[in-house]
C-alpha positions as CSV (number, residue, x, y, z in Angstrom):
1,M,2.5,17.1,-26.9
2,S,5.6,15.0,-27.2
3,A,6.5,11.8,-25.0
4,G,9.5,13.6,-23.9
5,D,7.2,16.7,-22.9
6,L,4.7,14.0,-21.3
7,L,7.3,12.5,-19.3
8,R,8.8,15.6,-17.8
9,M,5.2,17.0,-16.8
10,L,4.0,13.7,-15.3
11,H,7.5,14.2,-13.1
12,A,6.9,17.6,-12.2
13,L,3.1,16.6,-10.5
14,L,4.9,13.4,-8.9
15,R,7.7,16.1,-7.4
16,E,5.0,18.4,-6.6
17,G,2.5,16.2,-4.8
18,E,-0.1,16.5,-7.1
19,V,-0.9,12.7,-8.2
20,E,-2.9,10.8,-6.0
21,K,-1.8,7.0,-5.6
22,H,-4.1,4.6,-4.0
23,Y,-3.3,0.7,-3.1
24,T,-5.4,-2.4,-1.9
25,A,-3.2,-4.2,0.4
26,L,-4.3,-7.1,2.7
27,V,-2.9,-6.8,5.9
28,A,-2.7,-9.4,9.3
29,G,-5.3,-9.1,11.6
30,R,-8.3,-7.3,12.7
31,W,-7.4,-3.4,11.8
32,R,-9.6,-1.7,14.8
33,L,-7.7,1.5,13.8
34,G,-10.3,3.0,11.7
35,R,-9.4,5.7,9.2
36,K,-5.4,6.1,10.7
37,T,-3.2,8.2,8.9
38,I,0.3,7.1,9.7
39,D,3.0,10.2,9.4
40,A,5.9,8.5,10.2
41,P,9.4,9.0,9.1
42,V,11.8,6.3,7.6
43,L,14.6,5.8,7.4
44,T,16.9,3.8,4.5
45,N,19.5,1.3,6.1
46,A,22.5,0.1,4.2
47,R,22.2,-2.4,2.0
48,Q,21.9,-6.2,3.5
49,G,22.4,-9.4,2.0
50,G,22.2,-6.8,-1.6
51,E,18.2,-5.6,0.4
52,R,17.5,-2.7,1.0
53,V,16.3,-2.6,4.7
54,V,13.6,0.4,5.7
55,R,12.3,1.0,9.1
56,V,10.3,4.4,11.1
57,H,13.2,6.2,12.8
58,A,13.0,9.9,13.9
59,E,16.2,10.7,11.4
60,G,14.4,9.3,8.0
61,K,12.2,11.3,5.6
62,I,9.0,12.1,6.2
63,A,6.5,9.7,4.9
64,I,2.6,9.3,5.2
65,S,0.2,7.1,4.1
66,V,-3.6,7.1,4.7
67,F,-5.0,3.8,5.9
68,A,-8.5,2.5,5.5
69,P,-10.4,-0.1,6.5
70,Q,-12.9,-1.7,3.5
71,Q,-13.1,-5.7,5.0
72,H,-12.5,-7.9,7.1
73,Y,-12.5,-11.3,7.5
74,R,-12.7,-12.2,10.6
75,D,-9.8,-11.6,12.7
76,L,-7.6,-13.3,10.4
77,A,-7.1,-10.1,7.4
78,T,-8.6,-6.3,6.5
79,R,-8.4,-5.4,3.1
80,M,-7.4,-1.6,3.2
81,D,-7.1,1.2,0.6
82,V,-4.2,3.1,0.8
83,A,-3.3,6.1,-0.2
84,I,0.6,7.7,0.0
85,Q,1.1,11.5,0.0
86,T,5.3,10.4,-0.1
87,G,6.8,7.7,-2.1
88,R,9.3,6.2,0.1
89,T,11.1,2.9,-1.2
90,H,8.8,0.2,1.1
91,Q,6.8,3.1,2.4
92,I,3.6,1.1,2.8
93,R,4.7,-2.0,3.8
94,V,7.0,-0.5,6.6
95,H,3.6,1.5,7.9
96,A,1.7,-1.5,8.1
97,A,4.1,-3.4,10.1
98,F,5.0,0.0,12.2
99,A,0.7,-0.1,13.0
100,G,0.9,-3.9,13.8
101,H,-0.7,-5.3,11.0
102,P,2.0,-6.3,8.4
103,I,0.8,-6.6,4.9
104,A,0.3,-10.6,3.5
105,G,2.7,-12.2,2.1
106,D,5.4,-9.7,2.7
107,E,8.5,-11.6,3.9
108,K,10.8,-8.8,4.9
109,Y,8.2,-6.8,7.0
110,G,5.8,-9.6,7.4
111,D,4.4,-12.2,10.2
112,R,5.9,-15.5,9.5
113,D,2.7,-17.6,10.8
114,F,0.1,-15.2,8.5
115,N,2.0,-15.4,6.1
116,A,2.2,-19.4,5.9
117,R,-1.9,-19.3,6.8
118,M,-2.4,-17.0,3.2
119,R,0.0,-19.6,1.3
120,E,-1.9,-22.0,2.5
121,L,-5.1,-20.8,0.9
122,G,-3.0,-19.9,-2.2
123,L,-1.2,-16.4,-1.6
124,R,2.2,-16.8,-3.7
125,R,3.5,-13.2,-3.6
126,M,2.7,-9.9,-1.8
127,F,-0.8,-8.4,-1.5
128,L,-0.2,-4.8,-2.5
129,H,-2.0,-4.0,-5.6
130,A,-1.7,-0.4,-7.3
131,A,-5.3,0.2,-8.0
132,S,-5.5,3.9,-9.1
133,V,-3.6,6.9,-9.7
134,S,-5.4,10.2,-10.5
135,F,-4.4,14.2,-11.0
136,A,-5.8,17.3,-12.7
137,W,-3.5,17.9,-16.5
138,P,-1.4,21.8,-15.7
139,D,-2.8,23.1,-18.9
140,T,-7.0,22.5,-19.0
141,K,-7.0,21.2,-15.1
142,S,-9.2,17.9,-16.3
143,P,-9.8,15.7,-14.1
144,F,-7.6,11.8,-14.9
145,K,-7.6,9.2,-13.0
146,V,-6.9,5.3,-14.3
147,S,-7.4,2.4,-12.4
148,A,-6.3,-1.4,-12.4
149,E,-8.9,-4.4,-11.5
150,L,-7.5,-6.6,-8.5
151,P,-5.6,-9.2,-10.4
152,A,-7.2,-12.8,-10.7
153,D,-5.0,-14.5,-8.2
154,L,-5.3,-12.1,-5.1
155,A,-9.1,-11.3,-5.9
156,A,-9.7,-15.6,-5.7
157,L,-7.8,-15.5,-2.4
158,L,-10.2,-13.1,-0.9
159,A,-13.0,-15.0,-1.7
160,K,-11.1,-18.0,0.2
161,L,-11.4,-16.2,3.1
162,P,-13.8,-16.6,6.0
163,G,-16.2,-13.6,7.1
164,G,-15.9,-10.6,4.9
165,D,-17.8,-7.9,6.1
166,R,-17.5,-4.4,5.5
167,A,-15.6,-2.2,7.6
168,Q,-16.2,1.4,9.1
169,A,-13.6,3.5,8.0
């Protein structure tokens, strides 16, 4: 299979929703919603100052994210596994904020005070990490999965957070 054939096959899998994508995120506050599917359409507004502004809106495109708490850091923050069933611009960020738990370090949709606290602890970027991608090869149906460890700077931040009790999803 040529590189071009492989790319076309992967694009087809993505279009057909056959690729499972998981992210690790740190969100503000203690997530008390358990495992939660957020099925809320998102609308991309005209660019403001050169940047897109996306929000939950009835006239938007379908967007589905599944949030599962992994670990609580007292009432300060929660580490989440987020699986997306659609791939809209800023989807996870907008859905997290919509649920009342914006992502750490998110300057656009986040919480200013929470972000300041995370900066004090060493966070220098948004805490949203593409953790894994998996799918079945179309020709053989063999499963394929690739994972990426949490980067050292994000792992170091988690080590500084208070508490660290396992969440019940």
